[in-house]
C-alpha positions as CSV (number, residue, x, y, z in Angstrom):
1,M,0.0,0.0,0.0
2,D,1.3,3.5,-0.8
3,R,0.4,5.3,2.4
4,E,0.9,8.8,0.9
5,A,-1.3,8.0,-2.1
6,V,-4.1,6.7,0.3
7,I,-3.8,9.9,2.5
8,T,-3.9,12.1,-0.6
9,H,-7.0,10.2,-1.9
10,Y,-8.9,10.6,1.4
11,R,-7.9,14.3,1.7
12,R,-9.3,15.0,-1.7
13,M,-12.8,13.5,-1.1
14,P,-15.4,16.1,-0.5
15,D,-16.5,16.2,3.2
16,A,-19.9,14.4,2.6
17,Q,-18.3,11.6,0.6
18,F,-15.5,11.2,3.1
19,T,-17.8,11.2,6.0
20,Y,-20.1,8.5,4.5
21,F,-17.0,6.4,3.5
22,A,-15.5,6.7,7.0
23,T,-18.8,5.8,8.7
24,H,-19.9,2.9,6.4
25,E,-17.0,1.4,4.6
26,V,-14.2,0.6,7.2
27,G,-15.0,-3.0,7.2
28,D,-13.8,-3.3,3.6
29,L,-10.4,-1.9,4.2
30,M,-7.0,-3.5,5.0
31,P,-5.7,-2.7,8.5
32,D,-3.1,-0.2,7.2
33,A,-5.7,1.7,5.4
34,V,-7.9,1.8,8.4
35,E,-5.1,3.5,10.3
36,V,-4.6,6.0,7.6
37,L,-8.4,6.6,7.6
38,R,-8.3,7.2,11.3
39,Q,-5.5,9.7,10.9
40,V,-7.3,11.7,8.2
41,M,-10.6,11.5,10.2
42,K,-8.9,13.1,13.2
43,E,-7.3,15.8,10.9
44,R,-10.5,16.6,9.1
45,G,-12.7,16.6,12.1
46,T,-15.8,15.6,10.1
47,V,-16.4,12.5,12.3
48,P,-16.6,13.3,16.1
49,D,-15.1,10.1,17.5
50,P,-13.1,8.3,14.9
51,D,-11.9,5.5,17.2
52,A,-15.5,4.6,18.2
53,V,-16.8,4.8,14.6
54,I,-14.1,2.4,13.4
55,D,-14.7,0.1,16.4
56,V,-18.4,-0.2,15.8
57,Q,-17.9,-1.0,12.2
58,R,-15.3,-3.7,13.0
59,R,-17.6,-5.2,15.6
60,R,-20.4,-5.4,13.0
61,L,-18.1,-7.1,10.5
62,L,-17.0,-9.7,13.1
63,R,-20.6,-10.4,14.0
64,G,-21.4,-10.9,10.3
65,V,-18.4,-13.2,9.8
66,R,-19.4,-15.3,12.9
67,G,-22.9,-15.6,11.7
68,G,-24.5,-13.2,14.2
69,W,-26.6,-11.3,11.7
């Protein structure tokens, strides 16, 4: 993964697109990309609590994988 390219991509997203992506699509990302997303979320301030948002999405993903849906 090209970390700088991912950072640039996230920074170029319009706020509404970035916020939707950050609050709905974390489960599809590789761990390195999640950490970059977390960093950019904190920089942009469009998501109040990035750590909680990421945690909720990861828990949902794990429940789905384990058949809890």
